[in-house]
Legacy VTK file of the C-alpha trace (Angstrom):
# vtk DataFile Version 3.0
C-alpha trace
ASCII
DATASET POLYDATA
POINTS 77 float
28.255 63.256 52.932
24.574 64.096 53.114
22.471 62.912 56.080
19.250 60.953 55.479
18.401 58.749 58.493
15.799 56.744 56.572
14.906 53.074 57.007
16.340 50.637 54.462
15.930 46.943 53.726
19.205 45.060 53.885
19.996 41.493 52.838
22.551 39.820 55.089
24.832 36.872 54.351
27.313 35.570 56.927
26.629 38.590 59.198
27.486 41.089 56.429
25.205 43.205 54.239
25.166 42.077 50.614
22.321 44.108 49.146
20.597 47.349 50.162
17.139 48.424 48.998
16.479 52.150 49.336
14.097 54.506 47.508
13.114 51.874 44.914
16.770 51.158 44.054
18.958 48.133 44.698
22.603 48.618 45.725
25.030 45.700 45.804
27.618 45.933 48.565
31.112 45.562 47.116
33.209 46.346 50.187
32.851 47.105 53.884
35.272 49.955 54.476
34.866 50.384 58.227
32.762 49.151 61.179
32.132 50.720 64.596
29.639 50.657 67.472
27.933 53.550 69.209
26.075 52.970 72.442
24.290 55.969 73.949
21.701 57.181 76.466
22.832 54.750 79.103
21.002 56.806 81.743
17.540 56.433 80.160
17.134 53.848 77.418
20.244 52.217 76.131
20.533 51.957 72.360
23.305 50.187 70.508
23.999 51.046 66.869
26.298 48.903 64.760
27.590 51.191 62.004
29.201 50.263 58.698
30.693 52.375 55.962
30.056 50.406 52.777
30.992 50.828 49.153
28.215 49.758 46.794
27.944 49.628 43.027
26.348 53.086 43.089
27.434 54.981 46.210
29.357 55.041 49.468
26.889 54.688 52.344
27.043 54.918 56.101
24.438 52.489 57.422
23.623 51.162 60.862
21.614 48.442 62.547
19.755 48.953 65.824
16.743 47.409 67.523
14.517 49.130 64.979
16.214 47.573 61.948
18.547 49.025 59.322
18.925 52.752 58.563
20.904 54.747 56.038
22.614 57.506 57.990
24.627 59.265 55.303
25.431 59.027 51.612
28.546 60.352 49.902
27.854 63.158 47.446
LINES 1 78
77 0 1 2 3 4 5 6 7 8 9 10 11 12 13 14 15 16 17 18 19 20 21 22 23 24 25 26 27 28 29 30 31 32 33 34 35 36 37 38 39 40 41 42 43 44 45 46 47 48 49 50 51 52 53 54 55 56 57 58 59 60 61 62 63 64 65 66 67 68 69 70 71 72 73 74 75 76
């Protein structure tokens, strides 16, 4: 998987992503493969990231949501 860490726009329905907009492309989420939470920097500024590994119609993506919105972390080659 290749790392990107770029902001994305994500449509949500019933607390699950249904569509991802990234780099002028639209990806339709077909399956959520895995979910996990990472919470770090408890000693300075706590940040919680809710990660999802999703299968779309064009790629497998690792995305996460934090206070700053949605981000694509990695994309399968």
